[in-house]
N, C-alpha and C positions, 0 to 999 in steps of 0.2 A: 435170245431171239423170241422166246415165248412172250417176253414182255412187249416187244414190238408188234408181235401178231395180235395179243390182247388190246393193245392201244388202238391198232388199226381196225380191229372189229368194232370197238367202241365207236370209233369216228365214223365207220360206215353206217352203223345202227343209227347215229345222231343225224347222218345225212339223209338217210331213208326216212326217218321222221319228219325232217324239214321238208323234204318232198312231199310226203304225205299231209304236212300241215299247209302246203301250198307255197313254200318258199322256194319255188323253182329257180329263180334267177341266181341264188347262191349256191346251188348243187355242185357245179363244175368248180367254183373256187374252193369250196370245203373239201371236195375229193382231191384237188391239187393240193391244199394244205396238209390233208391228211396223209398223202404220200410223203410230202417233204418232213413232216413230224416224224413219219415212221422211220425214214432214213436217219434223221438226226438222233433219235432216241436210240436207234440201233447203234450209231457211232459211240453214245455217251454210254449206253448200258454196258459196252464192254470196256470202258475205261474207268477204273477206280480212282485214278488221278483227277478226272475231271469231276467225279461225284464229290470227292474231297475239296476239291477247288470251290464247288459250289457251296458246300457247307462252311467253308472258310469265309467266303463272300457273305453268305447269310449271317454268320456269326459277327463279321465286322460291321454290317449294317445295323445289327441289334445293338452291339456295344456302342457304336459311335452315332446313336440315333439323336442324341441331344445336340451334337455338333453339325450333323449333316441335314437332318430333316428341315430345320428352318431356312435353309439355302434352297429348298425345292418348293414348287408349287403346292399349295394344300391338298393333302391326300395322296399325292404321287408317290411319296416315300412309302407309305404302308402298302400300296399297290405292287410296288417293285418288290418289297419283302414277301408279300403274299404270292407273287408270281415265282419267285425262287422256292416257296414253300411247295407250290404245285408241282413245279418241275422235279424237285426231289422226291416228292410223293410218289410221282409217277415213276421215277427211276427205282426206288426201294421196293415199292409195292408192299410195304409192311403195314400191318393193321395197326401197329403201334406207334406209327408216325402221327397219330392224333396228338400225343402229347407234345409233339414239336409245334404244331398249330396252337395248343394251349398255352405252352410256355412263351412262344413268341408273342401271342396275344396279350398275356399279362405284362410281359416286360416291355413291349414296343409302345403300349399306351398307358404307361404310369403316370404321365403327365398331361394326358389329354382329358378334356371335359367329359362329364359322365354320359351325356347324350351321344357325343361322337364315339365314345368307347362302346356304347351299346350298339351303334350303326356298325363299327367295325367288327363287334362280336358276331352279330348276325351275318355280315359278310365272311368271315372265317368259317363259321359254322356251316354256311350254304356251300362253300367251296370244298370244305373238307367232306361234306355229305355227298356232293357231287362226284368228287375224286374217288370216294370209297364205294358208294352204292350205285352211282349212275342215276338213271330213272327208275330204278326197281326199288321203290320206297316202301310199298305197301307191306311186303313181307318182313321188313326190318324197322318196323315203327318202334318196337320197344328199345332196340339198340339205339336208334336215333334219338328217342326220347332221353335215354341215359346220357348219351354224349352231349344232348342239348343242355342237360342240367350241368354237366361239367363245363361246357363253354359259358354258360351263364354264371356258373360260380367263379371262374377265371375272369370274366368280364367284371363281376363284382369286386373281385379283388383288386383288379386294375383300378376301378373307381375308387376303391378305399385307398389304394397308394395315392391316387391322385388327390384325394381329399387330405390325406396326411401330408403329403408334398406341399399342397396349398397351404395347409395349417402351419407347416414348418416354415414356409416362405413369410406367412404373416408374422410368426413369432420371431422370424429373423429380421423382418422390417422393424417391429416393434423394439426388438433389442437394438438394432441400429439407430432407431429414433431416440430410445434411451440413452444410448451412449453418446449420442449428439447432445443431447440435453445435459448429461453429465459433463461431456467437454466444455460446452458453453457455461455451464455453471462454475467449472473449475477455472475457465479464463476469465469470467466475471470476478471469481474469488481473488484471482491473482492480481486482475486489474485493481480490485479494491484494495488489496494489500499494499499494492505499489502506490495507488493514492494516498493511503494511511501513511506509508513510509515517506512519500514526497511531501505530504502535509507536516509531518515531524520534522523535515528538514527546512520547513519554510516559516518566515515571520508572520504572524497573524495579521499584523497591520498593513504592511507594504506588500506582501507576496514575495519578497526577495528571501534569499538563504538566511538562515540564523547561523549560530556560530558553529553548531555541529555540522550543518549542511556545507558551510564553508570549509571546514576542515576536509570534509570528504571530497569536495570538488577540487580543492588544492591538491590534494593527495593524488587524485586521478590526473590532474594536469601535469603534476611533476613526474610522475610515472612515463607520461607521453614525452615529456621534454627530456627525460633521461635517454629515451630511446632515439628521439630525433636530434638531440643536441641543441634545441632551442632555449631561449632565455625565458623566465617567468617572473612577474613582478607583483608585489603586493603593496597597496596603497590604502592606508588607515585614515579616515577623515573623521574629525570630531567637531561638532557644533558647540562653539565656546560659550554662546550666550543663551542656549536653548531653554534653560530654566527661567531666565528672565521672560522669553517668550511665553512660557506657561504661566507665569505670575502675572504678567500685564494682560494677556489676551485669552487665557484659560487653556485647559488641557485639549479641548477639541481643536482650537487653532493650532496648537503644537502638533497634534496628530496629523492634521491637514498639511502642515508645513513639511513633516517627514514623507508622507505620502507624495507631496508634489516633488521633493527632492529624489526620492526613488524613482519616480516616473521619468524625470528629466535625466537622471544618470542612464536609466535603461535605454532611454530614446536616443542619446548622443553617444554613448559608448559603442564600441564594436559588438556585434551579436555574439561573439563567443567569449566576451568577458563575463566573469562571475562577480555579481554584486551581492553583498550580504549587509544586514543591520543587526546590530546587537548592542546591549547595554544602553537602550534608550535611544541615544542620540549619536551614535557612532556608526559609520558606514565603511565597508572594506570592499575594495575592488582587486580582483585578481584577473590578470590578462597575460597572454603569451605575447612576445615580441621583443625587439631590440630597444636601445635607448630612446628611439623616436617614439615607440608605443608607449613608453613611459611618460615622456614629455607630452604627448597627446592626451593621456589619461589625466595628467595633472592640469592642463590647459581646459580640458573639459569640465573638470571639477571646478576651477575657478570661474568659468564661465556660467556653470550653472549657479553657483552662490552669488556671482555678480548679477544675475538675473533676478534672483530673489531679493537680493539686497535692495533692488531699486524699489521694491514694494515693502520691505520690511528693513528698518535700519539695524535690528539686533540680529543680524545673520552673519556671522564671522565663524571662519573654521581654522583648525591647525591640522597638519597634515604630518604623517610619518610614512616612509617607504622602506622596502627591503627587495632585494633582487636574487635570483637563483641563477647560476650556481655560485656567483661571486661572493655572496654574502652569507648564504645558508644552503644547507644541503637537503634538509627534510622541511615538510609542511609545517610541522609544530616550531621548528626553529625560525623559519620564514616569518610566520604569523606573529611569534614572540619578539622577534627583532623590529618588526613594524611597529607593534604596539610599545615596545621600549622607547622607540624614537619619537612616537606620538606622545608619550608620557614626558619626555625631556621637552618637546615643544610646549606641552601643556604648563608645564612648571615655568618655562620661560615666560610665557604669556602672563601666567598669575603673578610672576616676580615683576614683570612690567607694570601690571595693574596695581600692585602693593606699592611699587615705587611711585606711581603716579598719584594714588591716594595719599601717601605719606608727603608728597611734595605739596599737594594741594592743602593738605592739613598744615604744613609749614607755612604755606603763603597765606592762609587764613589766619594762623597765629600772629604772623608779621603784620598782616594787614590790620588786625584788631589792634595790636600795639602801635603800629603807625598811626592810626587814626586817633588813638587817645593822646599819643605825644604830639602830634601835628598841632592840633588846637591848643594844647597847652604851651607849645613853644611859640607859635606864630604871634599870639598876642603880646608877650614881652618883648619879642623880637622886633615888633612893629614900633614898640614904644622906644626901644633902643636906637633903631634906625632914626626916628624923629629926633630924638635928643642929640645924636650925633650931628645931624644937619643943623638944628639950632645952634649948637655949641660951636660948629665950624663957622658960623656967621659972626659969632662974637669974639671968637679965640683964635689967634693965628696959630697957637700951638696944636690946637685940635684940627685946625683946616689942613695941615700938612699930613695929617694921618688920615683925612677923610677918604681920599682916593684908595686906600688899602681897606679900611674897615667897611665900607659900603659894598664893595664887590663881595667881600666874604660873607657879609650878612645876606646879599642877594642869592649867593651860592647855598647858603643854609636854607633859604626861602624855597629855591628850586628843589632842593632835596625833600623838604617837606611836601611840595606838591606832589613829587613823585610817590611819597608815601601814601598821599591821599588817592592817587591814581591806583596804587596797589590795593587798597582797601576799598575802593570804589565797588558797590554791588548793584549799580543801577542794571535793570533788564535790557538785554540787547535789542536793538531795533532792526529786525532782520527785513531786508528787502531785497528784490531783484535788481541787479546791477551789472554793467559791462565791465567785467575784470580787465579788460584790454585798456579801456579808458582810465580806470583807477590807477594802474601800473604807470601808464603814461603820464598822468598827473603826478605821480610820486617822482618819477625820474626827471620831469621838468623842474620840479621844486628843489631836488637835490643836484641837478646838473651845474648851476653855477658853482656849487661848493666844489663839486669834483673838478671843475676846470682850475679853480684857484689852487687846488691841491696837486694839479697836474696829472690827474686820473681820468679815466673814461668810464661812462656807464653805456653798456651796451645790452638793449633789449633783445630778446630772441622770441617773438610772438608766434602763435600757432597759425595754422592756414586759415582757420575760421574762428570768429569771434567766441569768446568763452563768458556765458552767462551763469551767474552763481547767486544764490540765496544767502545772504549773511548781513552782519552789521558792517556796513562801508567804512565808516569811521574807524572802527576797531581794526579791520583788516589793513586799512591804510597806515594806522599807527604801527603795526606790527612791521609792515614793509619798509617804512622810513627808518625805524630802528635797524632792521637787519642791513639795510643798504648803507646806512652811515657806519654801522660797525665794519662793514666791509671796506668803505672807503679809509677808515681810520686804521685798518690793518695793513694798508699798502704803504711799503716804505719808499721805494722808487716808483716810477711811473708804472702804473698797473691798470688793471681792468676789472670791473665789477659786472658779471653778466647776471641778468635776470630773465629766467625762462619759464614758461607756463603753458600747461596744456590740459585738455580734458581726458580723462580715462574712465569710460563709461559713466559710473555714478559718482565720480570723485573728481576733484581738481588737484593738480600737482603744480607747485610753484618752487622753484629753485632759485637760490641767491648764491652765487659762487664768486669768491674772489681770488686773485692770483698773489695773495700775500704769503707771508711765512708760516701761516697754519697755526694752530693751537697745540701747546704741548700735550702728550698724553695724560700727564698726572692731573690736568685741569678738566679733561673731558668730562668727567662725572659730575663736575661742580658748576658748570657754566651756567645753568638754570637755577642755582640756589640763590635766593635773596642775598644782597650785600657782597656777593663775589665778583671781583673785578680784577682785571690785569692792566688796567689804565690807571694813571696816576690820578686823574681828575675824575674818575667814573664813580658813579653811585652804586653800581652792581645791581640796579632795579630793572633795567631795560629788558634783558632776556627772561626775567621771571615774569614780567607783565606780558610779554609776548607769549610765553608758554601757557599762561593762565587764559589768555584770549582764545588761542587755537584749541585749548582743551575744552572751554566753554562752547566752542562751535561745533564740537564732536569730531574734531580733526587730530592729527598728530604732527609733532615737528621733531625732525631727527636732523644731526649734525655729524658730518664726516670731516676729517682734517688730515692732511698729509704734510706735516712739518718738513721743510727742507727740500720739497720735491717741486716747488714752483707751481703746485695746483691749488695752494691755500685751503681756505675752509668753504665747505658747502652747507648750506641750511636747506633742508627740503621739508616742505609744508604740504599735508594732504588734507583737504577740506572736503565734506560732503557738498554735493551740488544743491541739495534742499535741506532745510534746518526741520528739526522735528520739535514741536512744543511738548515739554513734559508736563505730566499731570499735577494736580495739587497735592496729591498723596505722597509724593516721593518715588524714587525709583524702586525701592524694595517693597513697597505695599502691594501685596497681591490683589487689593480690590481697586487699584488704580485703573483709570480708563486708558486704552490703547493710545498711543502716541499719533498726534494728528500734525499734518503740514501746515505751515502757516499761511499757505496760499493753495487754492484749488487749481485743478488742472486747466480748465478754460482761461482763468485769470493769467496762469503762467504762459499759455499759448499767446494770448492777446498781448501781454507785455513783451514777450520775446519778439514777436512781429513788430511791434514798435520800435524795439531796440535795434533789430536788423535793418529796419527802413530808415532809420535815421542816419545822417551822414556821419562819417567818422572825423 
């Protein structure tokens, strides 16, 4: 109650001074507030629980200053804390309560700028002085000065704490910035390492995977296929004549060809297909899918090579394939199996080339022998024929043998002519012509013979005319020979079919009969000179046909099924356009690149003329 009395006396003194100072309108309100305050403080003074609650609120406000202060208007939080200090100061009345002001001042403003801290220090000091000394300042100037120094020191400490906190935040921001730089440097380093690893897995020329990168990709793909149960295929592709491209056109042209093939494969194959290049001219494709995916891959490879073959005649490939899980269980086994099959195909092609070379050498030797014998034999043969004709007119004994000897002499003479044809080395005269018309001429020429033999000649032309660049007379000679052989192979009434069509950059011609076929033991010898199964044959026809087709850059293959009624089929493949070889030979690296005998504008003009002419 003493505290209430003291506070009321102070309040009345303040009111009287305000009245004395001329603040008359506020007198009644202040007296009213003083009475209300007196009653309130009297209630609180008797309640230690309320005092403890105020201390708890003050402590919570000081502790939670960083979380709650930003949510209130600027300065209001400090004023609320200061109001609680004044209330507690009035309740306790202890002179040592100054330390509460100092501690709260130092802690509450540890993160407040220095100027604002100075203002709050002055405010806290003024409130403390007013609460402790009232208006009686003069007798207590010494104590007030000492307490002012303490408030200044705590204010300075609060400012020092603010500077330390600001410096700590700066250091923290610098550390965060440095950590960001370190993280970015680590990220760039990892990216650089990934780029180096990716570069080590890539082919330097085409950008495709190399062999090591291929093995890694196939291993990853197989692990996924094992989990999902999908199929995986590996297709190995080798350029057969790539060394000739390098020798004829140079290494740069060969590199451009490899880059072009790589781009076309990446463009036309599915996005998830892995494409690699290694060993110079070998490509490998790995893809996931069923048999249709494998067929699509093979068709894509064929289409890419066919498109390049239209520009370069020396672009041929051989292919080896392997599939998971039917044929191999691991990446190394899968690649090894595909390469093994590729090597088998390469050996087969080399064997064919060697057989072709030996066959041409044999034809060349036979031709040289035939040329020498033909000239030596024809001269005395002509003399013998003339002597028999003269003797037949003078001697009846010779006359009766004339009809036997003269045909035999003519038969020998025809055989010598075939020898001369075999040894003939005149350059081919390549021209553009309509293959449909040439085959029609051949069939019209041989149709009377077919009718007399009781057989049929059946052409099977394509839907559009076929234009080819070749020696028309030589191609006609080949077709006449093959159709005649077909007619002669028919025993009963049979049919000889002639079918032709255009396949991208090549022409396919098929001559098929319905005869008895060729025995298997004769199949490997039918193109050899002097080999024949006909009693009156010379064995030179198919050899000459093989030479003509080979000189045109084509191939001729034969299939036969004896006893099946399907007879024998000769398949001829010829390039649409011909290439003129250089004068240095095929194997000279200094040779010029192959050139077509006709330019594009001439071909277009002549094709337009052929298509416009009546059939």
